C-alpha positions in Angstrom: -18.0 -5.3 13.6 -17.2 -4.9 17.5 -16.4 -8.9 18.3 -12.4 -8.6 17.3 -12.2 -5.6 19.9 -14.4 -6.6 22.6 -12.4 -10.2 22.3 -8.9 -8.8 22.8 -10.3 -6.0 25.6 -9.9 -9.4 28.0 -6.1 -8.5 28.1 -6.7 -4.8 28.9 -9.9 -5.4 31.2 -7.9 -8.1 33.2 -8.9 -7.7 36.9 -8.4 -3.9 36.6 -5.2 -4.0 38.8 -2.5 -5.1 35.9 0.3 -3.1 36.6 2.5 -3.2 32.7 5.5 -4.6 34.8 6.8 -1.5 35.6 9.5 -1.2 38.2 7.8 -1.5 41.5 8.8 2.2 42.3 6.6 3.5 39.2 3.8 1.0 39.9 0.7 2.7 40.5 -2.2 1.5 42.6 -5.4 0.1 41.5 -7.0 2.9 38.9 -8.8 6.3 40.7 -10.8 9.0 39.3 -9.1 11.2 41.7 -6.0 12.8 41.1 -3.5 12.7 43.0 -1.8 16.0 44.6 0.2 17.7 42.1 -1.7 16.4 39.0 -5.4 17.2 38.0 -7.4 13.8 36.8 -8.1 13.6 33.4 -9.8 11.1 30.8 -8.3 10.0 28.1 -10.3 8.2 25.6 -9.6 5.9 22.7 -12.4 6.1 19.5 -12.6 2.6 17.6 -14.2 1.2 14.7 -13.7 -2.0 12.7 -10.6 -0.4 10.8 -8.7 0.4 13.6 -5.4 -0.7 14.1 -5.2 -2.9 17.5 -1.5 -1.8 17.9 -2.2 2.2 18.1 -4.9 0.7 20.8 -2.7 -1.2 22.6 0.3 0.8 22.0 -1.5 3.9 23.3 -3.4 1.8 26.6 -0.1 0.8 27.5 1.4 4.6 26.8 -1.2 6.6 29.0 -0.8 3.4 31.4 3.3 3.9 31.5 2.3 8.3 32.4 0.0 7.6 34.5 1.8 5.4 36.9 4.9 8.0 36.1 3.0 10.8 37.6 1.9 8.8 40.5 5.2 8.0 41.4 5.7 11.4 41.8 3.1 12.1 44.4 2.8 10.7 48.1 -1.0 9.5 47.3 0.5 7.1 44.4 -2.6 6.8 42.6 -3.0 7.5 38.7 -4.1 11.2 37.7 -5.1 9.1 34.4 -8.5 7.9 33.2 -8.6 6.0 30.3 -11.7 4.5 28.5 -12.5 3.0 25.1 -15.7 4.0 22.9 -17.0 2.6 19.9 -20.7 2.6 18.0 -23.1 -0.1 19.0 -25.1 -2.0 16.7 -27.8 0.4 17.5 -25.0 3.5 16.5 -25.1 4.4 20.1 -21.9 5.4 20.9 -20.4 3.5 24.3 -18.0 3.2 26.7 -16.2 -0.9 26.5 -13.1 -0.3 28.9 -12.8 1.8 31.4 -9.7 1.8 33.5 -11.4 3.6 36.4 -15.5 2.9 35.8 -17.9 4.5 38.7 -18.3 8.6 38.4 -19.3 9.9 34.9 -17.2 10.1 31.7 -15.9 13.7 30.7 -13.1 12.8 28.4 -11.0 16.2 27.9 -9.3 14.6 24.8 -10.8 11.8 22.4 -8.0 10.2 20.2 -8.9 8.1 17.2 -5.6 5.7 16.6 -4.5 4.6 12.9 -7.2 2.5 10.8 -7.2 0.6 7.7 -10.9 1.0 6.7 -10.9 5.0 6.6 -9.0 6.0 3.8 -10.3 3.9 1.4 -14.5 4.3 2.8 -16.6 6.8 2.8 -17.2 7.1 6.5 -19.6 10.1 6.7 -22.4 8.1 7.7 -21.0 7.0 10.9 -22.1 7.7 14.0 -19.3 8.8 15.4 -19.3 11.7 13.0 -21.8 13.4 14.6 -20.6 12.0 18.2 -17.5 13.6 17.4 -18.4 16.8 16.1 -20.7 17.2 19.7 -17.8 16.3 21.5 -15.4 18.9 20.3 -18.3 21.5 20.8 -18.6 20.4 24.7 -14.5 21.2 24.6 -13.0 18.2 24.6 -9.6 18.0 22.4 -9.9 16.1 19.5 -6.4 14.1 18.2 -6.1 11.5 15.1 -3.3 8.9 13.6 -2.6 7.5 10.6 -6.0 6.6 8.8 -7.3 7.7 11.5 -7.0 10.3 10.2 -9.6 10.5 7.2 -12.3 9.4 9.9 -11.8 12.8 11.7 -11.5 14.6 8.7 -15.3 13.6 7.8 -16.6 15.8 10.5 -15.4 19.4 8.8 -13.3 20.4 11.7 -9.6 20.3 9.9 -11.0 22.1 7.0 -8.9 25.2 6.1 -6.4 24.3 8.6 -2.7 22.0 8.1 -3.5 18.6 9.1 -0.9 15.5 8.8 -1.5 11.6 7.6 0.7 8.7 6.8 3.0 10.3 4.0 2.2 7.6 1.5 -2.1 8.4 1.8 -0.6 11.8 0.6 -2.4 11.2 -2.8 -6.0 10.0 -1.6 -6.0 12.9 1.4 -5.8 15.3 -1.2 -8.0 13.8 -3.2 -11.1 13.3 -0.5 -10.4 16.6 1.6 -9.3 19.7 -0.9 -10.3 21.7 1.4 -7.7 20.6 4.1 -4.2 22.2 3.7 -2.3 18.5 3.7 1.3 19.0 5.1 3.1 15.4 5.6 6.1 16.5 6.0 5.4 16.8 9.4 4.4 13.9 12.2 2.2 15.6 14.2 0.3 18.7 13.8 -1.0 20.6 17.3 -3.9 23.4 16.9 -4.7 22.9 20.3 -8.4 21.9 20.0 -7.7 19.8 17.4 -4.7 17.5 16.7 -3.5 15.2 13.7 -0.3 13.0 13.6 1.5 11.2 10.8 2.7 7.2 10.2 1.5 4.1 11.3 3.5 4.3 14.7 2.7 8.7 15.5 0.7 7.1 17.8 3.6 7.5 20.4 4.5 11.1 19.3 0.5 11.9 19.5 0.4 10.2 22.9 4.1 12.0 23.7 2.7 15.5 22.9 -0.4 15.1 24.9 1.0 13.3 28.2 3.1 16.8 28.4 0.0 18.5 28.0 -1.9 16.9 30.4 0.8 15.8 33.1 3.7 18.1 32.0 7.3 17.9 30.3 8.7 15.9 33.0 6.4 13.6 32.5 6.9 12.9 29.1 10.1 12.7 29.3 10.4 10.0 31.5 7.4 8.3 29.4 9.3 8.3 26.3 12.4 7.5 28.2 10.9 4.2 29.5 9.7 3.1 26.5 12.7 3.4 24.6 11.2 6.1 22.2 12.2 9.8 20.9 10.3 12.4 22.7 7.8 14.8 20.1 9.9 16.8 17.5 10.8 14.0 14.9 9.1 14.4 11.5 7.9 12.2 8.9 9.9 13.8 5.7 13.0 11.6 7.5 11.5 8.5 6.7 9.6 8.9 3.8 10.9 8.5 0.4 10.4 9.9 -2.8 7.4 7.6 -4.6 6.4 9.8 -7.9 3.5 9.6 -9.6 3.1 7.5 -12.5 -0.2 6.4 -12.7 -1.7 9.8 -14.6 -2.4 8.6 -17.6 -0.2 11.1 -19.6 2.1 8.7 -22.0 4.2 11.2 -22.8 5.1 12.5 -19.2 5.5 9.2 -18.3 8.3 8.8 -21.1 10.1 11.7 -19.2 9.9 10.5 -15.7 11.7 7.1 -17.1 14.3 9.3 -18.8 14.6 11.4 -16.0 15.3 8.4 -13.8 18.5 7.3 -15.2 20.2 10.5 -15.6 22.0 12.4 -12.7 23.1 15.6 -14.6 20.6 18.5 -15.1 17.6 18.2 -17.2 16.2 21.5 -18.7 12.5 22.0 -19.6 13.2 22.3 -22.9 15.6 19.2 -22.8 12.9 17.5 -21.3 9.8 18.8 -23.9 11.7 17.9 -27.1 12.1 14.5 -25.2 8.0 14.5 -25.1 7.6 15.5 -27.9 5.5 18.7 -26.4 6.1 22.6 -26.8 8.2 23.2 -23.5 4.5 25.7 -22.5 2.6 22.5 -23.1 5.1 20.3 -21.5 5.1 21.9 -18.3 1.5 22.8 -17.5 0.8 18.8 -18.5 4.3 17.8 -16.3 3.3 19.5 -12.9 -0.8 18.3 -13.6 0.3 14.7 -14.1 3.1 15.2 -11.1 2.3 17.7 -9.0 5.3 19.5 -9.0 7.8 21.3 -11.4 11.0 19.5 -13.4 13.1 20.7 -11.7 11.8 19.5 -8.2 10.9 16.4 -9.5 14.5 16.3 -10.6 15.5 17.0 -7.1 13.8 14.6 -5.2 14.7 11.7 -7.3 18.6 12.9 -6.9 18.2 13.2 -3.2 16.2 9.6 -2.6 19.4 8.3 -4.6 22.0 10.1 -1.9 19.6 8.7 0.5 20.0 5.0 -0.6 24.1 5.4 -0.7 23.8 6.8 2.8 22.4 3.9 4.2 24.3 1.2 1.8 27.9 2.5 1.2 30.6 4.2 2.9 31.4 7.0 0.6 32.0 10.2 1.6 28.9 12.7 1.2 31.6 15.1 -1.1 31.6 11.9 -3.5 27.9 10.9 -3.0 27.2 15.0 -4.0 29.1 14.2 -7.2 27.4 11.1 -7.9 24.2 12.4 -7.8 24.8 15.3 -10.0 25.9 18.1 -7.9 28.9 20.0 -8.2 28.4 22.3 -5.3 29.1 20.2 -2.5 27.5 23.0 -0.4 24.1 23.0 -2.9 23.7 19.6 -2.3 23.6 19.9 1.5 21.4 22.9 2.0 18.7 20.8 -1.0 19.1 17.1 1.5 18.2 19.4 4.4 16.0 21.1 3.4 13.9 17.9 1.8 15.0 15.3 4.2 14.9 17.4 7.1 18.4 16.3 8.4 21.6 17.1 7.6 23.5 14.4 5.2 25.9 13.2 8.0 22.9 13.3 10.7 20.9 10.9 8.3 23.4 8.3 7.9 24.2 8.5 11.5 20.1 7.1 12.1 19.7 5.1 8.9 23.1 3.5 7.8 22.8 -0.3 7.2 26.7 -0.5 6.4 28.5 -2.6 9.9 31.3 -0.5 11.2 33.1 -3.6 11.5 32.0 -4.5 8.0 
């Protein structure tokens, strides 16, 4: 279980002096657990198991190293305030530190972060030794954070019960089914309760990592780190990127028939019209439609229309007004309001970010 990770750690450990190719004025001296003046020392731990996504481990290791180097460059001591550790269960089910950027003094992570995980969404990890260990660390005041599939492991601790949490938008149905006591909100990229943080998509490790840099090293260091990495500072929303993926594997053939019919219609369809299409009484149709799709027919139609509008904004040069009419909105102002409500951006902002049409062509 741990072999791949121990081998890949050779890249991270080296001789302890790797400086991640930062410019000379931003490089730190050899890692130290002593704080540079102006920054309190902080230990940040990454929690790993056999399903941990390597990109998350490497990316977060680099992000926190960059942040520490940048913070060090603002001090006379030129020593990083960040101590980075990696934690993993051993064969004997103990939890051990398998990487430490500043070995020597006892470990005391201020935060433990679970990167993306490809196994956790599909496997019940309640018996993982990481679960009671994380519960214990949280009770001792350690902040816990998780990203994407790693949120499933964090949820096994019970610490998200009754709270809002996010994970990858494509995992929404799985997460809701496994954790009905958690208020799932996958429109958000990061949800921060102070003691517990959750992050959405595969690359949300950058958003969560920068949020933690801001907390422990301040907003200026966070912004400099984001700029150095060429990533947006925290503030993105996952709904900017998530498409509409209607539920179709619900087993209700009459409702599926209506879904397929709605997909071919731009104009508004009433509940009565859809019920007739399904051969059901309106009240029965409405109940079964909501049960099968998770939303009312009016919301479902809006999602279909906005999904088509997003494609046109990405792949065509049609005006926003023209696109609104094409997807069935006679009131362009109404289209703009619905688009922003669902996507989180105006149609024009969405086109600026995601257009795939060459300006020259």
